[in-house]
C-alpha atoms as one frame of an Amber mdcrd trajectory, in Angstrom:
protein
 -46.801 -88.889   0.189 -43.737 -88.513   1.370 -42.295 -89.308  -1.875 -44.308
 -86.324  -3.657 -43.616 -83.985  -1.760 -40.237 -82.663  -2.263 -41.667 -82.597
  -6.620 -43.835 -80.307  -5.466 -41.490 -78.112  -3.401 -39.151 -77.875  -6.303
 -42.008 -76.709  -8.813 -43.101 -74.005  -6.460 -38.924 -73.355  -5.981 -38.371
 -70.682  -9.620 -41.482 -68.673  -8.910 -40.456 -68.158  -5.116 -37.181 -66.755
  -6.572 -39.320 -64.974  -9.192 -41.103 -62.797  -7.011 -38.334 -62.445  -4.592
 -37.142 -60.857  -6.802 -39.697 -58.708  -8.079 -39.806 -57.668  -4.593 -36.296
 -56.587  -4.476 -36.842 -54.480  -7.029 -38.895 -52.740  -6.345 -37.568 -52.118
  -3.339 -34.493 -50.865  -4.498 -36.293 -48.185  -6.675 -38.467 -46.945  -4.485
 -35.070 -46.450  -2.071 -33.320 -44.225  -4.927 -32.016 -41.405  -2.326 -28.868
 -42.502  -0.052 -26.670 -40.369   2.723 -23.303 -40.021   3.133 -21.135 -37.606
   4.903 -19.357 -34.480   3.939 -16.916 -32.446   5.400 -17.240 -28.794   6.538
 -14.497 -27.613   4.241 -15.893 -29.541   1.421 -19.492 -28.479   2.016 -18.416
 -24.546   1.738 -16.494 -25.097  -1.410 -19.626 -26.604  -2.971 -21.973 -24.334
  -1.553 -19.505 -21.370  -2.455 -17.665 -22.586  -5.474 -18.796 -20.812  -8.696
 -17.482 -20.331 -12.182 -15.234 -17.867 -10.884 -13.396 -19.738  -8.523 -13.407
 -23.723  -9.651 -14.447 -23.190 -13.231 -17.582 -24.480 -12.372 -21.639 -23.334
 -12.423 -22.324 -23.006  -8.833 -24.794 -25.318  -7.378 -27.496 -21.775  -7.194
 -26.929 -21.561 -10.769 -27.174 -25.623 -11.444 -30.803 -25.383  -9.027 -31.957
 -22.365 -10.996 -31.865 -24.967 -14.467 -33.207 -27.579 -12.879 -35.995 -26.159
 -11.565 -36.296 -24.776 -15.345 -36.162 -27.954 -16.624 -32.894 -27.662 -17.856
 -30.296 -30.770 -16.972 -27.032 -29.586 -19.373 -26.371 -26.087 -19.416 -22.757
 -27.361 -20.555 -23.738 -28.891 -23.992 -25.322 -25.572 -25.511 -25.021 -22.664
 -23.590 -26.691 -20.235 -25.643 -29.634 -22.361 -26.139 -29.614 -22.480 -21.806
 -29.300 -18.734 -21.777 -32.660 -18.251 -23.778 -34.248 -21.274 -22.171 -33.661
 -19.336 -18.416 -34.358 -15.795 -19.802 -38.458 -17.112 -20.885 -38.442 -19.651
 -17.792 -41.315 -19.166 -15.307 -41.496 -20.427 -11.714 -38.220 -19.301 -10.929
 -37.672 -15.581  -9.584 -35.927 -12.766 -11.073 -32.913 -12.926  -8.348 -32.803
 -16.522  -9.218 -32.936 -16.167 -13.513 -30.970 -12.465 -12.913 -27.960 -14.262
 -10.740 -28.031 -17.511 -12.693 -27.794 -15.946 -15.897 -24.890 -13.327 -14.726
 -23.236 -16.771 -13.546 -23.286 -17.615 -17.532 -22.726 -15.276 -19.394 -19.661
 -14.991 -16.929 -18.680 -18.398 -17.986 -19.096 -17.262 -21.797 -16.466 -14.801
 -21.337 -14.171 -16.113 -19.817 -13.867 -18.809 -22.590 -14.222 -16.224 -24.709
 -11.159 -14.599 -23.140  -9.600 -17.908 -23.443  -9.479 -17.705 -26.936  -6.140
 -16.842 -28.795  -5.367 -13.710 -28.466  -5.337 -11.709 -32.407  -1.647 -10.388
 -33.558  -1.132  -6.820 -33.236  -0.820  -7.150 -37.013  -4.433  -8.175 -37.958
  -5.559  -5.236 -35.073  -4.196  -2.903 -37.003  -5.604  -4.147 -40.203  -8.592
  -3.898 -38.719  -9.218  -7.375 -37.996 -10.253  -9.551 -35.828 -12.461  -6.851
 -34.283 -15.504  -9.553 -33.935 -14.078 -11.793 -31.866 -13.094  -8.927 -29.712
 -16.553  -7.309 -29.783 -17.851 -11.228 -29.023 -15.857 -10.688 -25.617 -16.559
  -7.235 -24.653 -20.241  -8.416 -25.361 -19.470 -11.355 -22.302 -18.787  -9.066
 -20.434 -20.537  -6.053 -20.602 -23.821  -9.071 -19.837 -21.958 -10.400 -16.877
 -22.479  -6.652 -15.576 -26.256  -5.929 -16.619 -27.805  -9.484 -15.399 -25.878
  -8.767 -11.759 -26.436  -4.775 -11.945 -29.822  -5.930 -12.653 -29.904  -8.363
  -9.918 -27.915  -6.516  -7.134 -30.131  -3.058  -7.460 -33.696  -3.210  -9.080
 -35.413  -7.022  -7.639 -37.753  -6.312  -5.283 -35.261  -7.145  -2.340 -32.319
  -4.427  -1.939 -28.850  -5.558  -1.069 -29.336  -4.706   2.427 -32.466  -7.430
   2.394 -29.734  -9.864   1.071 -26.470  -9.078   3.138 -25.914 -12.621   4.405
 -26.301 -14.133   1.474 -23.756 -15.991  -0.189 -25.017 -15.655  -3.557 -25.352
 -11.872  -3.233 -21.390 -11.617  -2.867 -20.989 -14.025  -5.713 -23.030 -11.985
  -8.245 -21.035  -9.059  -6.545 -17.875 -10.361  -7.702 -18.980 -11.153 -10.827
 -20.392  -7.223 -11.104 -16.521  -6.242 -10.398 -14.657  -8.814 -12.472 -16.808
  -8.221 -15.036 -16.235  -3.916 -14.884 -12.423  -4.716 -14.803 -11.934  -6.728
 -17.642 -14.756  -4.665 -19.929 -13.013  -1.746 -18.894  -9.116  -2.758 -18.970
  -9.640  -4.754 -22.295 -11.714  -1.252 -23.758  -8.516   0.613 -22.828  -5.765
  -1.185 -24.535  -8.036  -1.493 -27.866  -8.924   2.042 -28.340  -5.936   3.972
 -26.017  -2.927   3.556 -28.724  -6.168   5.995 -31.184  -6.649   8.125 -28.321
  -2.893   8.533 -27.759  -2.245   9.681 -32.022  -0.586  12.878 -32.284  -3.539
  14.789 -33.435  -5.779  13.022 -31.131  -5.213  15.194 -27.759  -7.274  13.205
 -25.326  -7.785  13.185 -22.210  -8.438  11.558 -19.156 -11.255  14.344 -17.902
 -13.145  13.980 -20.638 -16.148  12.757 -21.671 -15.553   9.868 -23.921 -18.150
   8.156 -27.075 -17.484   4.615 -27.772 -18.893   2.258 -30.136 -18.134  -1.255
 -29.467 -21.018  -3.371 -31.761 -24.384  -2.976 -30.636 -22.882  -1.550 -26.930
 -22.739   2.549 -26.475 -20.579   3.759 -23.994 -19.507   7.057 -22.429 -16.495
   7.263 -19.527 -15.817   9.807 -17.320 -13.904  11.017 -14.427 -16.589  11.141
 -11.301 -13.865  12.594  -8.468 -12.982  16.486  -7.964  -9.213  14.449  -7.073
  -8.011  13.960 -10.918  -7.020  17.406 -12.838  -9.528  17.391 -16.075  -6.582
  17.530 -17.901  -5.190  14.548 -16.872  -2.980  12.875 -19.736  -4.179   9.559
 -20.775  -3.085   6.717 -18.893   0.331   4.843 -20.672  -1.402   2.036 -18.590
  -4.633   0.454 -16.946  -3.733  -2.300 -15.033  -6.050  -4.569 -12.552  -4.738
  -4.385  -9.058  -6.111  -7.521  -8.205  -3.673  -8.841 -10.400  -0.631  -7.007
  -8.815   1.700  -8.729  -6.423   4.383  -7.125  -4.320   7.028  -8.039  -2.115
   8.408  -6.028   0.315   5.399  -4.729   1.826   3.983  -6.014   4.760   0.211
  -5.660   3.799  -1.965  -5.250   0.821  -4.594  -2.581   2.240  -8.643  -2.889
   0.007 -12.117  -2.034   0.438 -14.650  -3.902  -0.459 -17.822  -2.786  -1.908
 -18.284  -2.404  -5.618 -16.369  -1.377  -8.844 -12.654  -2.625 -10.262  -9.963
  -1.031  -8.280  -7.137  -0.080 -10.951  -3.892   1.498 -11.026  -3.567   4.032
 -13.991   0.520   4.515 -14.734   0.347   8.150 -16.420   3.046   9.314 -18.525
   6.062  11.618 -17.231   4.985  14.802 -17.195   5.664  17.157 -20.119   6.681
  20.385 -20.060   7.954  20.347 -16.569  11.110  21.959 -15.796  13.790  19.552
 -14.439  14.367  21.043 -10.873  10.326  21.498 -10.919   9.822  21.247  -6.500
   6.936  18.366  -6.770   6.990  14.799  -8.509   2.456  14.146  -8.709   1.456
  10.684  -8.487   2.295   8.822 -11.644   0.532   5.675 -10.706  -2.711   7.136
  -8.571  -5.438   5.056  -7.986  -8.779   4.254  -9.744 -11.766   2.389  -8.991
 -14.259   1.764 -12.316 -18.125   1.618 -12.282 -20.189   0.479 -14.950 -24.641
   1.717 -14.615 -26.783   0.844 -16.596 -30.061   2.556 -17.946 -33.348   1.311
 -16.907 -35.540   1.234 -13.218 -36.378  -1.848 -13.102 -34.860  -4.742 -14.273
 -36.475  -5.406 -17.393 -35.223  -1.898 -18.689 -31.558  -2.654 -18.028 -31.964
  -5.988 -19.687 -33.448  -3.584 -23.405 -30.756  -0.907 -23.111 -27.247  -1.025
 -24.673 -26.511   2.401 -23.107 -23.331   2.095 -20.337 -21.866   4.310 -18.708
 -18.018   3.991 -16.777 -17.629   5.957 -14.097 -13.996   6.228 -12.963 -13.405
   7.322  -9.139 -10.653   8.734  -7.136 -11.324   6.059  -4.133  -9.498   8.390
  -1.652 -12.285  11.084  -2.233 -15.009   8.888  -2.513 -15.728   6.387  -0.157
 -19.548   5.670  -1.229 -21.516   5.959  -4.562 -24.851   6.141  -5.430 -25.780
   3.379  -7.494 -29.673   3.259  -9.175 -31.094   5.162  -5.893 -28.645   2.699
  -3.301 -25.736   4.220  -1.661 -22.615   1.760  -1.580 -19.263   1.101  -0.635
 -16.899   1.993  -3.394 -14.183  -0.670  -4.138 -10.453   0.110  -2.829  -6.994
  -0.868  -3.272  -4.664   1.462  -1.347  -1.439  -0.655  -1.981  -1.430  -0.815
  -5.295  -0.197   1.944  -6.742   1.871   3.104  -3.963   3.893  -0.993  -4.521
   3.563  -0.462  -8.388   5.120   3.441  -7.927   8.317   1.276  -5.954   8.790
  -1.086  -7.811   9.521   0.655 -11.158  10.640   3.901  -9.299  14.775   2.211
  -9.284  15.325   4.474  -6.361  17.678   1.946  -4.546  20.506   2.684  -7.429
  19.354   6.679  -8.107  20.547   7.479  -4.293  23.281   5.111  -4.175  24.510
   7.194  -7.304  23.402   9.986  -5.627  25.780   9.863  -3.147  28.443   9.047
  -4.471  27.613  12.324  -6.711  27.279  10.173 -10.734  25.521  11.226 -13.111
  21.435   9.736 -13.069  21.707  11.237  -9.630  19.598  13.910  -8.196  20.549
  17.705  -7.482  17.439  19.343  -6.064  14.824  17.804  -3.529  12.227  16.277
  -4.804   8.578  16.973  -3.149   6.707  13.517  -4.236   3.075  13.075  -4.055
   1.429   9.824  -3.324  -2.398  11.039  -4.160  -3.442  13.486  -5.826  -3.425
  16.594  -4.007  -6.511  17.141  -1.484  -7.027  20.370   0.038  -8.975  18.859
   3.270  -6.584  16.441   4.115  -3.752  17.565   6.638  -0.228  16.650   5.285
   2.560  14.092   6.261   5.633  15.122   5.189   7.979  11.987   5.432  12.077
  12.406   4.851  14.363   9.373   4.498  18.156   9.400   6.045  21.908   8.871
   4.534  22.439   6.860   1.042  18.249   6.445   0.994  15.589   7.433  -0.935
  11.184   6.839  -0.223  12.122   3.294  -0.024  12.805   3.590   3.691   9.415
   4.349   3.951   7.697   1.362   2.259   6.100  -0.195   5.195   5.549   3.170
   6.881   4.221   4.914   4.490   1.438   1.633   3.501   0.651   1.352   6.997
  -0.669   4.824   7.631  -2.579   5.215   4.393  -3.920   1.229   6.021  -5.834
   3.067   8.448  -8.677   4.237   7.843  -8.855   6.762   9.914  -5.704   8.217
   8.863  -6.414   7.662   5.485  -9.499   9.938   5.265  -7.556  12.037   7.364
  -3.938  12.672   5.426  -2.239  12.589   2.983   1.312  11.662   2.505   4.580
  13.394   0.511   7.595  12.076   0.581  10.428  13.740   0.594  13.235  12.698
  -1.373  17.212  14.879  -1.601  20.033  14.164  -2.590  21.824  12.464   0.468
  25.566  14.054  -0.293  24.798  17.347   0.076  25.552  19.515   3.270  22.876
  19.478   6.071  22.520  23.328   5.504  22.817  23.431   1.797  19.196  20.499
   1.868  17.456  22.729   4.750  17.451  25.231   2.507  16.454  23.567  -0.290
  13.668  21.135   1.332  11.759  23.849   2.746  11.527  25.956  -0.078  10.500
  22.880  -2.065   7.866  22.734   0.410   7.141  26.184   0.496   6.749  26.388
  -3.444   4.500  22.965  -3.358   2.283  24.534  -1.064   1.889  28.089  -2.962
   1.499  26.090  -6.196  -1.941  24.088  -4.816  -2.958  26.249  -2.015  -1.219
  30.035  -3.339  -3.670  31.954  -0.664  -2.391  29.253   2.539  -6.227  28.649
   3.535  -6.930  25.178   2.848  -6.967  22.858   5.793  -3.984  21.329   4.127
  -1.853  23.832   4.914  -1.922  23.679   8.062  -1.351  21.369  10.933   1.560
  19.596   9.016   3.528  16.637  10.419   6.596  15.709   9.645   7.874  12.503
  10.111  12.450  11.678   9.512  14.443   8.779   9.891  17.826   8.895  10.568
  19.817  12.654   9.162  15.947  13.047   7.897  15.269  13.384  11.532  18.327
  15.758  11.728  16.852  18.027   8.721  13.388  18.024  10.296  14.297  19.352
  13.210  16.163  22.313  11.254  12.119  22.770   9.571  10.979  23.784  12.766
  13.865  25.433  14.090  14.902  28.986  14.378  18.237  29.387  14.135  18.947
  33.183  14.555  22.747  34.003  15.201  24.131  30.657  16.597  25.095  29.521
  12.983  27.224  31.837  12.442  30.236  30.753  14.475  30.880  27.796  12.092
  31.656  30.181   9.476  35.333  31.193   9.136  36.388  33.157  11.624  38.964
  36.560  11.508  39.082  39.746  10.467  38.927  39.403   6.732  35.739  38.114
   7.353  34.320  40.664   9.990  35.806  43.167   7.116  33.762  40.829   3.955
  30.850  40.880   6.233  30.571  44.442   7.432  31.391  45.790   3.870  29.584
  43.889   1.761  25.497  42.898   2.187  25.028  40.761  -0.812  27.485  38.587
   1.090  25.483  39.059   3.842  22.578  37.973   2.159  23.328  35.151   0.718
  24.633  33.929   3.521  21.096  34.064   5.606  20.093  31.853   3.470  21.871
  29.336   5.008  22.891  29.890   8.184  19.609  32.444   9.372  16.174  30.569
   9.121  13.140  30.018  10.462  10.791  27.347  11.342   8.214  26.194   8.437
   4.984  28.352   9.470   2.873  25.107   8.206   4.192  22.417  10.843   2.963
  21.949  14.278   4.134  18.317  15.089   7.137  16.676  14.552   8.431  12.767
  14.682  12.089  12.482  15.224  13.443   8.420  14.412  16.536   7.267  14.853
  17.942  11.168  14.256  21.592  12.052  15.518  20.849  15.459  16.707  23.997
  15.568  18.368  25.755  14.021  15.491  27.388   9.751  15.800  30.983   8.672
  16.819  29.805   6.472  13.652  30.447   9.218  11.348  34.380   8.611  12.015
  35.161   5.185  11.646  37.233   3.691   9.415  34.339   3.188   6.657  32.564
   5.733   7.492  35.853   7.680   6.166  36.682   5.424   3.445  32.241   6.342
   2.441  33.100   9.670   2.824  36.097   9.282   0.735  33.738   8.638  -2.440
  31.060  11.320  -1.463  31.669  13.954  -4.369  29.001  16.916  -5.225  28.269
  16.845  -8.485  28.685  20.166 -10.687  25.389  20.799 -11.100  24.804  21.650
  -7.100  28.973  23.533  -6.989  26.897  25.250  -9.365  24.338  26.397  -6.645
  27.306  27.443  -4.101  30.089  27.798  -6.058  30.652  31.619  -5.771  29.717
  31.429  -2.980  31.986  29.045  -1.427  35.211  30.463  -3.376  34.420  33.685
  -1.721  34.674  32.338   1.606  37.760  30.044   0.843  39.431  33.401   0.268
  38.480  34.627   2.983  39.188  31.505   5.167  42.708  30.558   7.013  44.335
  28.186   5.583  44.419  24.358   6.945  47.005  22.306   8.368  47.813  20.694
   5.096  48.089  24.286   3.516  44.875  23.894   1.443  42.053  25.725   1.894
  38.275  24.469   4.015  36.495  22.471   1.608  32.773  22.419   1.963  31.691
  19.044   3.973  29.306  16.702   2.408  26.389  14.789   4.663  28.937  12.800
   6.238  31.052  14.625   7.506  27.916  16.523   9.119  26.670  13.767  10.713
  29.935  13.768  12.708  30.183  14.392  16.381  33.279  16.383  15.606  31.356
  18.107  13.132  30.853  22.317  14.186  27.798  22.958  12.268  25.935  19.712
  13.775  28.039  20.992  17.204  26.267  23.939  16.447  22.360  23.010  15.504
  22.253  20.684  18.742  21.264  23.643  20.779  18.984  25.407  18.516  15.841
  25.627  20.142  12.865  24.241  18.621   9.712  26.488  17.417   7.784  26.334
  20.552   4.180  25.810  18.641   5.954  22.371  17.258   5.101  19.528  19.719
   7.219  16.706  18.585   8.151  13.208  19.604  11.320  10.495  19.699  11.360
   6.919  18.471  15.047   5.467  19.254  16.702   1.859  18.478  17.814   0.312
  21.187  20.229  -2.420  19.931  21.355  -4.215  22.713  18.313  -3.836  25.748
  20.935  -5.020  28.383  23.283  -1.770  27.846  21.855   1.128  30.157  19.230
   3.436  27.903  21.981   6.118  28.479  25.089   4.162  27.161  23.282   2.031
  24.652  22.866   2.884  20.645  21.122   1.514  17.504  24.007   0.219  16.343
  25.193   4.023  14.395  23.418   6.875  16.723  23.920   6.728  19.996  20.659
   6.982  22.374  22.191  10.468  23.708  22.383  11.679  20.765  18.979  11.067
  19.246  17.588  12.374  23.065  15.369  15.354  23.379  14.713  16.664  25.773
  11.216  18.457  26.094   9.721  15.468  23.519   5.991  15.032  24.212   6.952
  11.220  24.282  10.081   8.881  23.710   9.799   5.388  22.921  12.637   3.205
  22.759  12.251   0.448  20.702  14.613  -3.063  21.036  16.187  -2.528  17.016
  19.141  -1.714  15.061  19.031   1.770  12.996  16.297   0.787  10.544  13.899
   1.595  13.838  10.829   2.348  11.374  10.499  -0.496   9.991   9.722  -2.451
  13.029   6.127  -2.690  13.633   6.347  -0.948  17.109   7.808   2.659  15.263
   4.463   2.040  12.856   2.510   1.865  15.615   3.427   4.740  17.554   3.957
   6.931  14.283   0.012   5.809  14.050  -0.743   6.633  17.388   0.855  10.093
  16.668  -1.152  11.006  14.040  -3.886  10.192  15.149  -2.642  12.021  19.189
  -2.201  14.982  16.327  -6.396  14.831  15.068  -7.599  14.932  18.449  -5.236
  18.282  19.027  -6.406  20.030  16.414
């Protein structure tokens, strides 16, 4: 009995082992789901990642494909799109958003194909490949359009959903790629000598099975605006030297148009239109239902001025218009060559400027007030690189102001620059508003830094006869003035002036109203000796200066007096600066001072910004005075920019 027991146990052993193995397999087959932890960062990346950001289909698109019975869209994307377009059991929102992403994937793949050689393009080859890419981008845009605006739920109903943000990005990027591709493809033909095309015209274009029409939908652009030389995506531009990039989220592709230099404009025209205007492009599709939109191949390209248009009607839905307010400005500065030109101008070399230019920062808008910025010595509009950007980056200020920057020759004497700048501003205003009735022609604000601050003060001052004292004195001069009305009239142009009537506020930044001893230092005098006036500038005042030289007594060195240059005028010993220091400002002008203080340990009255003493920058009667710990370039400090914005907001409240 005892011997048989082990035999019976060993006989059952193999069957028991098999039974236990079968149970284990059965249990493991039922427990196919496991769990693991995921970090918040990975969770958000998986939830928000998509073809545009990671190169892989989003979780939402993969989920829709699986619901439709499609396991893998990577192997046969065309078949996958076809199956999704006919699949049952998914909503229109799911279908359209997934198809928009799948078409985006196809478009991105087309963009990665080798570029067509220019000689092949010229021979008319490679068009099919390019049409395929444009077709994919247009399919992306129209599926996204149908999802965004024509499904049962409105965009407002989906306002907090990640998927809507993704699909909006698909639409915007598809618009950007379509418009820039078509521009580069067809701009050469439109710019042909016999084409005579302008941006304002309605253009009809056929691309494969698509019929596109394009037009400007903004009064901010002239109907005869020339076709751009380039059309750049704002999202592709990055700038150094700018503190911030200001954008507005919404629908459309922010672009920068690079316009050709104006043809037929006189060399000394008083103003220069903005050559790098901001644009926002939209693609709109015919149809009032998703099915109608997916059947149409007619597309309208609509171009807007984002400064004028904040919201647009898209398929009956009011929507915010996307914008980039920094890209055009930054590109203008980056390509201007101002730094080199300003130095050449100071030294009187060729390729400088001899007359002030009013540089418009955007197409003229008669409804927006004008902020005029004047830079300082040896400088240019680059002095305002961040100030202008910060002003236009403020939504309230952007809605109510436009910026004009005065670029002027800083080697010229103050009296000549004051006359020429006043004329340039008046002529520019007269060009855009001949009757002087537009809001833009009233309540102008001047903002001047350093020498530009002194000039700003002269532009809002009444001189009377106070400045005639700086002219040569003596019996010969008295007799000439008495006997020569022409001489009196010519001198009055420079020495007898009134405040600009359009200006009612001014901001003086580090302005040496009473001159500066820095202009008498050895370094400043050596630079002053290098400063010369070019022949073109001397011609403006040549005859007058020669007549005055004959009437003036000789200097101690036996030479006739010379025309003072800009550095001479900034000296605290200069007769002209001393004479203008006490000129009364127009009583209708409110004014403010922003002053740098390099060493805050010194008493304020004895302090300086390293160039301009506080005593010279201070003006009694200022509505406000802000002293900032800074060197002379105080306008570039955050505190100064905030103060400029505060004053401009105050101007709006008090109008």
